[in-house]
C-alpha positions in Angstrom: 2.4 -6.1 -58.4 3.0 -9.4 -60.4 0.8 -11.7 -62.4 -0.3 -13.8 -59.4 -0.2 -11.6 -56.2 -0.8 -7.9 -55.7 -0.1 -6.8 -52.1 -1.0 -3.3 -53.1 -4.7 -4.4 -53.5 -4.8 -5.6 -49.8 -6.8 -2.5 -48.7 -9.2 -2.6 -51.6 -9.9 -6.3 -51.0 -10.6 -5.5 -47.3 -13.2 -2.8 -48.3 -14.8 -5.1 -50.9 -15.1 -8.2 -48.7 -16.5 -6.3 -45.7 -18.9 -4.3 -48.0 -20.2 -7.5 -49.7 -20.6 -9.1 -46.3 -22.8 -6.2 -45.1 -24.9 -6.4 -48.3 -25.3 -10.2 -47.7 -26.6 -9.5 -44.2 -29.2 -7.0 -45.6 -30.2 -9.4 -48.3 -30.7 -12.4 -46.0 -32.6 -10.3 -43.4 -34.9 -9.1 -46.2 -35.5 -12.7 -47.3 -36.2 -13.8 -43.8 -38.7 -11.0 -43.1 -40.5 -11.0 -46.5 -40.0 -14.5 -47.7 -42.9 -16.2 -45.8 -45.5 -13.8 -47.2 -44.1 -13.7 -50.8 -42.6 -17.2 -51.3 -43.8 -19.4 -48.4 -46.0 -22.5 -48.8 -49.0 -20.2 -48.2 -47.4 -17.1 -49.9 -48.4 -15.1 -52.9 -46.3 -17.1 -55.3 -45.5 -20.3 -53.3 -42.1 -21.9 -54.0 -43.5 -25.5 -53.9 -45.8 -24.7 -56.8 -42.9 -23.1 -58.7 -40.7 -26.1 -58.2 -43.3 -28.3 -59.8 -42.3 -27.0 -63.3 -38.9 -25.3 -62.7 -36.1 -27.8 -63.3 -32.8 -27.9 -61.5 -31.1 -27.1 -64.8 -33.2 -23.9 -65.2 -33.1 -22.8 -61.6 -30.4 -24.6 -59.5 -31.4 -24.3 -55.9 -31.0 -26.3 -52.6 -34.8 -26.1 -52.4 -35.1 -28.7 -55.1 -33.8 -31.1 -52.5 -36.1 -30.0 -49.8 -38.6 -27.3 -49.1 -40.4 -26.2 -46.0 -40.9 -22.7 -44.6 -38.8 -23.7 -41.6 -36.0 -24.9 -43.9 -36.1 -21.6 -45.8 -35.9 -19.7 -42.5 -32.9 -21.8 -41.5 -31.1 -21.0 -44.7 -31.7 -17.3 -44.1 -30.4 -17.5 -40.5 -27.4 -19.5 -41.7 -26.7 -16.8 -44.3 -27.1 -14.1 -41.7 -24.7 -15.8 -39.3 -22.0 -16.4 -41.9 -22.2 -12.9 -43.4 -22.0 -11.4 -39.9 -18.9 -13.5 -39.3 -17.4 -12.2 -42.5 -18.4 -8.6 -41.7 -16.7 -8.6 -38.2 -13.5 -10.2 -39.5 -13.9 -13.8 -38.2 -13.7 -15.2 -41.7 -10.2 -13.5 -42.1 -8.9 -15.8 -39.3 -9.7 -18.9 -41.2 -7.3 -20.7 -43.5 -7.6 -20.0 -47.1 -9.7 -23.2 -47.8 -12.0 -22.3 -44.9 -12.5 -18.8 -46.2 -13.4 -20.1 -49.6 -15.8 -22.6 -48.1 -17.6 -19.9 -46.0 -18.1 -17.5 -49.0 -19.1 -20.4 -51.3 -21.8 -21.4 -48.8 -23.0 -17.8 -48.7 -23.2 -17.6 -52.5 -24.9 -21.0 -52.8 -27.6 -20.0 -50.2 -28.4 -16.7 -51.8 -28.4 -18.3 -55.3 -30.9 -20.9 -54.0 -33.2 -18.1 -52.8 -32.9 -16.0 -56.0 -33.5 -18.9 -58.3 -36.9 -19.7 -56.6 -37.7 -16.0 -56.0 -39.6 -15.6 -59.2 -40.9 -12.1 -60.0 -39.9 -10.8 -56.5 -36.2 -11.5 -57.3 -36.1 -10.3 -60.9 -33.9 -7.3 -60.3 -30.4 -6.6 -61.5 -28.9 -6.1 -58.0 -29.7 -9.8 -57.2 -27.4 -10.9 -60.0 -24.8 -8.3 -59.1 -24.6 -9.6 -55.5 -24.2 -13.1 -56.7 -21.6 -12.2 -59.3 -19.4 -10.2 -56.9 -20.1 -12.7 -54.1 -18.7 -15.5 -56.3 -15.6 -13.5 -57.1 -15.0 -12.9 -53.3 -14.8 -16.6 -52.8 -11.4 -16.5 -54.6 -9.9 -13.3 -53.2 -8.7 -14.8 -50.0 -8.5 -13.7 -46.3 -6.4 -11.0 -44.8 -3.3 -13.1 -44.4 -3.2 -14.1 -48.1 -1.9 -11.8 -50.8 -4.8 -10.6 -53.1 -4.7 -12.4 -56.4 -3.9 -10.0 -59.2 -6.3 -11.7 -61.7 -9.0 -11.8 -59.0 -8.9 -8.0 -58.6 -8.8 -7.5 -62.3 -12.0 -9.5 -62.5 -13.5 -7.1 -60.1 -12.5 -4.3 -62.4 -14.1 -6.2 -65.3 -17.4 -6.5 -63.4 -17.5 -2.8 -62.5 -16.7 -1.9 -66.1 -19.6 -4.0 -67.5 -21.9 -2.7 -64.8 -21.3 1.0 -65.5 -20.7 0.8 -69.3 -23.9 -1.4 -69.7 -25.9 1.2 -67.8 -24.5 4.0 -70.0 -25.2 2.2 -73.3 -28.8 1.2 -72.4 -29.5 4.9 -71.8 -28.0 6.1 -75.0 -29.9 3.4 -77.0 -33.1 3.9 -75.1 -35.3 6.9 -74.2 -34.7 10.0 -76.3 -34.7 12.1 -73.1 -31.3 10.7 -72.2 -29.9 12.1 -75.4 -31.5 15.5 -75.1 -30.5 15.6 -71.4 -34.1 16.0 -70.0 -34.6 12.5 -68.3 -33.8 13.8 -64.9 -36.5 16.4 -65.1 -38.8 13.4 -64.6 -36.8 10.6 -63.0 -36.6 11.9 -59.4 -40.4 12.1 -59.3 -41.3 8.9 -61.2 -38.6 6.5 -60.0 -40.0 3.4 -58.3 -39.6 4.6 -54.7 -38.4 8.2 -54.0 -36.5 8.9 -50.9 -36.5 11.9 -48.4 -34.4 14.1 -50.7 -36.1 13.2 -54.1 -38.5 16.1 -53.8 -35.6 18.5 -53.5 -33.7 16.9 -56.4 -36.8 17.1 -58.6 -37.1 20.8 -57.8 -33.6 21.6 -59.1 -33.4 23.9 -62.2 -33.6 22.4 -65.7 -30.0 23.4 -66.2 -28.8 21.4 -63.2 -30.9 18.4 -64.4 -28.9 18.6 -67.6 -25.7 18.7 -65.7 -26.7 15.6 -63.7 -27.4 13.8 -67.0 -24.1 14.9 -68.6 -22.2 13.8 -65.5 -23.9 10.4 -65.7 -23.0 10.0 -69.4 -19.5 11.1 -68.8 -18.9 8.6 -66.0 -20.6 5.6 -67.6 -19.4 6.1 -71.2 -16.0 7.8 -70.9 -14.5 7.7 -67.4 -15.3 4.0 -67.2 -12.5 3.1 -69.6 -10.0 4.4 -67.0 -10.8 1.2 -65.0 -8.9 -0.8 -67.6 -5.7 1.3 -67.1 -2.9 1.0 -64.4 -3.0 2.8 -61.1 -3.4 5.6 -60.2 -5.5 6.2 -63.3 -7.9 3.3 -62.5 -8.2 4.7 -58.9 -9.2 8.1 -60.2 -11.8 6.6 -62.5 -13.1 4.5 -59.6 -13.2 7.6 -57.4 -15.5 9.4 -59.9 -17.8 6.4 -59.8 -17.8 6.4 -56.0 -19.0 10.1 -56.2 -21.7 9.4 -58.7 -23.0 6.3 -56.9 -23.1 8.3 -53.7 -25.2 10.9 -55.5 -27.6 8.2 -56.6 -27.6 6.7 -53.1 -28.9 10.0 -51.6 -31.4 10.7 -54.3 -33.4 7.4 -54.5 -34.2 4.0 -53.1 -32.6 1.4 -55.3 -32.1 -1.4 -52.8 -28.3 -2.2 -52.6 -27.5 -1.5 -56.3 -25.8 1.9 -55.6 -24.3 0.8 -52.3 -22.7 -2.3 -53.8 -21.5 -0.4 -56.9 -20.0 2.2 -54.5 -18.2 -0.6 -52.6 -16.8 -2.0 -55.9 -15.5 1.5 -56.8 -13.9 1.9 -53.4 -12.2 -1.5 -53.7 -10.4 -0.3 -56.9 -9.0 2.9 -55.4 -5.2 3.1 -55.2 -4.2 1.1 -52.1 -2.0 4.0 -50.9 -5.1 6.2 -50.6 -7.0 3.6 -48.6 -4.0 2.9 -46.4 -4.5 6.2 -44.6 -7.9 5.1 -43.1 -7.6 1.3 -42.9 -5.6 -1.0 -40.6 -2.0 -1.8 -41.6 -1.6 -4.8 -43.8 0.4 -7.7 -42.4 4.1 -7.7 -42.9 4.1 -11.0 -44.7 1.3 -12.3 -47.0 1.0 -15.9 -48.1 0.7 -16.7 -51.8 -0.1 -20.4 -52.2 0.6 -21.8 -55.6 -2.6 -23.8 -55.7 -4.6 -20.6 -55.0 -2.9 -18.9 -58.0 -3.9 -21.9 -60.2 -7.5 -21.8 -59.0 -7.7 -18.1 -59.8 -6.3 -18.6 -63.3 -9.0 -21.2 -63.9 -11.6 -18.7 -62.6 -10.3 -16.1 -65.0 -10.6 -18.4 -67.9 -14.2 -19.4 -66.8 -15.1 -15.7 -66.6 -13.6 -15.0 -70.0 -15.6 -17.7 -71.6 -18.8 -16.7 -69.9 -18.2 -13.1 -70.8 -18.8 -13.7 -74.5 -22.6 -13.5 -74.3 -22.7 -10.4 -72.1 -20.2 -8.6 -74.4 -22.2 -9.5 -77.4 -25.2 -8.1 -75.6 -23.3 -4.9 -74.8 -22.5 -4.5 -78.5 -26.0 -5.3 -79.7 -28.4 -2.6 -80.9 -31.1 -4.6 -79.1 -29.2 -4.7 -75.8 -31.0 -6.4 -72.9 -30.9 -5.0 -69.4 -30.2 -7.1 -66.3 -29.9 -10.4 -68.0 -28.2 -13.6 -66.8 -26.8 -15.9 -69.5 -26.2 -18.9 -67.2 -28.3 -20.3 -64.4 -25.5 -19.8 -61.8 -25.5 -16.0 -62.6 -21.7 -15.9 -62.7 -21.3 -13.3 -65.5 -24.3 -11.0 -66.2 -25.4 -8.0 -68.1 -26.5 -4.8 -66.4 -28.4 -1.6 -67.0 -31.2 0.4 -65.6 -33.8 2.9 -66.8 -33.3 2.6 -70.5 -36.7 4.4 -70.6 -37.9 6.9 -68.0 -41.6 7.2 -67.2 -42.9 10.8 -67.5 -46.0 10.4 -65.4 -46.3 8.7 -62.0 -49.2 6.4 -61.3 -49.8 4.6 -58.1 -52.1 1.8 -57.1 -54.1 2.6 -54.0 -55.5 -0.4 -52.2 -58.6 0.3 -50.0 -60.9 -1.7 -47.7 -64.3 -1.3 -46.2 -65.9 -3.1 -43.2 -69.4 -2.7 -44.6 -71.0 -3.4 -48.0 -73.4 -1.2 -49.9 -73.6 2.3 -51.4 -72.7 3.9 -48.1 -69.5 1.9 -47.5 -66.6 3.9 -46.2 -63.3 3.1 -47.9 -60.0 3.4 -46.1 -56.5 3.0 -47.5 -53.7 0.4 -46.7 -50.4 2.2 -46.2 -47.3 0.6 -47.6 -43.9 1.0 -46.0 -42.1 2.7 -48.8 -44.2 3.5 -51.8 -46.2 6.8 -52.0 -49.6 6.7 -50.4 -50.6 9.4 -47.9 -49.7 12.7 -49.7 -48.5 14.3 -46.4 -46.0 11.5 -45.7 -42.5 12.4 -46.6 -40.9 9.7 -48.8 -38.9 7.4 -46.5 -35.4 6.1 -46.8 -35.2 2.3 -47.1 -32.2 1.5 -49.3 -30.0 -0.5 -49.1 -32.9 -2.6 -47.7 -35.3 -3.8 -50.5 -39.1 -3.6 -50.2 -40.1 -6.2 -52.8 -43.9 -5.7 -52.6 -43.6 -1.9 -52.9 -41.4 -2.2 -56.0 -43.8 -4.6 -57.7 -46.7 -2.3 -56.9 -44.9 0.4 -59.0 -44.5 -2.0 -61.9 -48.1 -3.1 -61.7 -49.1 0.6 -61.9 -47.2 0.8 -65.2 -48.9 -2.3 -66.5 -51.4 -4.7 -64.8 -49.5 -7.6 -66.5 -46.8 -7.2 -63.9 -49.3 -8.1 -61.2 -50.9 -11.0 -63.0 -49.3 -13.7 -60.8 -49.7 -12.1 -57.5 -52.1 -9.1 -57.3 -55.4 -11.1 -56.9 -53.8 -13.5 -54.3 -52.6 -10.4 -52.5 -56.1 -9.0 -52.3 -57.2 -12.4 -51.0 -54.6 -12.3 -48.2 -55.9 -8.8 -47.3 -59.4 -10.1 -47.1 -58.2 -12.9 -44.8 -56.2 -10.3 -42.8 -53.2 -12.7 -43.2 -50.7 -11.8 -40.5 -47.6 -12.5 -42.7 -49.0 -10.3 -45.5 -50.0 -7.5 -43.2 -46.4 -7.4 -41.8 -45.3 -6.3 -45.3 -47.4 -3.1 -44.9 -47.1 -0.1 -42.7 -50.7 -0.1 -41.6 -54.0 -1.8 -42.4 -57.2 0.2 -42.0 -58.9 -2.4 -39.8 -55.8 -3.8 -38.1 -56.1 -7.6 -37.7 -59.8 -7.6 -38.4 -61.0 -8.9 -41.8 -62.5 -6.3 -44.1 -65.7 -6.9 -45.9 -64.3 -6.0 -49.3 -61.2 -4.5 -51.0 -60.5 -2.6 -54.2 -57.7 -1.1 -56.2 -57.7 2.4 -57.5 -55.3 4.2 -59.9 -54.1 7.7 -59.0 -51.8 10.0 -60.8 -49.2 11.4 -58.4 -46.8 14.3 -58.8 -44.5 16.2 -56.4 -46.0 19.4 -55.0 -44.6 22.7 -56.1 -42.8 24.8 -53.5 -45.9 27.0 -53.1 -48.1 23.9 -52.6 -45.7 22.5 -50.1 -45.7 25.7 -48.1 -49.5 26.0 -48.2 -50.5 22.4 -47.5 -47.5 20.6 -46.0 -48.0 17.9 -48.6 -45.2 16.2 -50.5 -47.5 14.9 -53.2 -50.5 15.9 -55.2 -52.7 13.2 -56.5 -55.6 12.9 -58.9 -58.0 10.0 -59.2 -57.9 8.3 -62.6 -59.8 5.0 -62.6 -60.7 1.8 -60.8 -58.3 -1.1 -61.6 -60.0 -3.7 -59.5 -63.7 -3.3 -58.5 -64.7 -4.1 -55.0 -64.2 -7.8 -54.3 -65.1 -10.0 -51.3 -63.7 -13.2 -50.0 -66.7 -15.0 -51.5 -66.0 -13.5 -54.9 -62.4 -14.8 -54.9 -63.6 -18.3 -53.7 -65.8 -18.8 -56.7 
């Protein structure tokens, strides 16, 4: 290894670039499938309306230049095509300048979507994908030696990601300090997965072990990333294990998958060489590339000042971007853990009056039918399902979109219905809809054996009284 080129990181870079390409594919597919209903010209929070007051400086995006639903779809398809090319190795056959151009276009396209995505794109994993996606621009294709500083910037990103997540927990909910948070989290997390019920049913002692392992990784082991190999590789391996644990216990979009990829990329290249193709005998190291990477490192150092201050602050902010290009960000999740799970249940009826029969809409991922096992969706992201969880915590989270969503249901809008698993009356318009609040909890082992249900729920209140299309038109 020298200051400018590190052939020993060749295998790690290969893992990173292919992993980021796969996440880009998933992200652009999700935007293509969900964008029309959420952000389209007739969506719940239309981009054209947002662009009327969001400036280029605040939200840089190609869509300031032109917006149409067809253009949005074209951007998504372009992103899918380019990320698939990178995933299958076609990008590695390009010259260095071509590689950089391809990855820069990918980053610019996704930045354009995120910056007009409003509340639907307000998650930390969006900034994470953009930050690591920007770094990949400068790491080079397979025939170029990995830049030493570029791979150290990857270490710096993973360090901030893990350490920020650890600090926000220690500064946040008391249950992280008394080691009881995971007695609740598996049940109350935004979207449990097929194994969450079993994780929730672990003994209190094992929940404490889970929490201690999390603290040890994010607050102690993380400093190993800043040391030479093989120590850095050992620290990264611990993070790979912990992220794998999170991946199988919940649905957090691509947060855990992408963090796991970052960890794998920092393993000692000698370990990865056993399962990856042989590196080329000769690797190019253009001088101009080294200069560009040095400039990048200086830029990241300058932009890191605000995130580092945030890390050191007693009022640390989670998942914040300090520049509109989202080049260097702060991270963290679940500084507080909800102890009770509430769900919004949306119902419709085809008749009005005291004898109206109400039937539920089923969402793709979030809990509804108590007999339905929580599904696995990550690393795909169901944006509406996640926002329904937030709206159950506080109606303020649904202020901009919940009533328009009910209006779309009353119209039986095809794009909106495609976001759902099922509608009680299919493509027919209901007479009225309403929103109820239920308290959910996982069933006990005895209840599970007796009823076959994964959840037990109790009615609490009516959040939105029955409304008709005429009501919303007034």
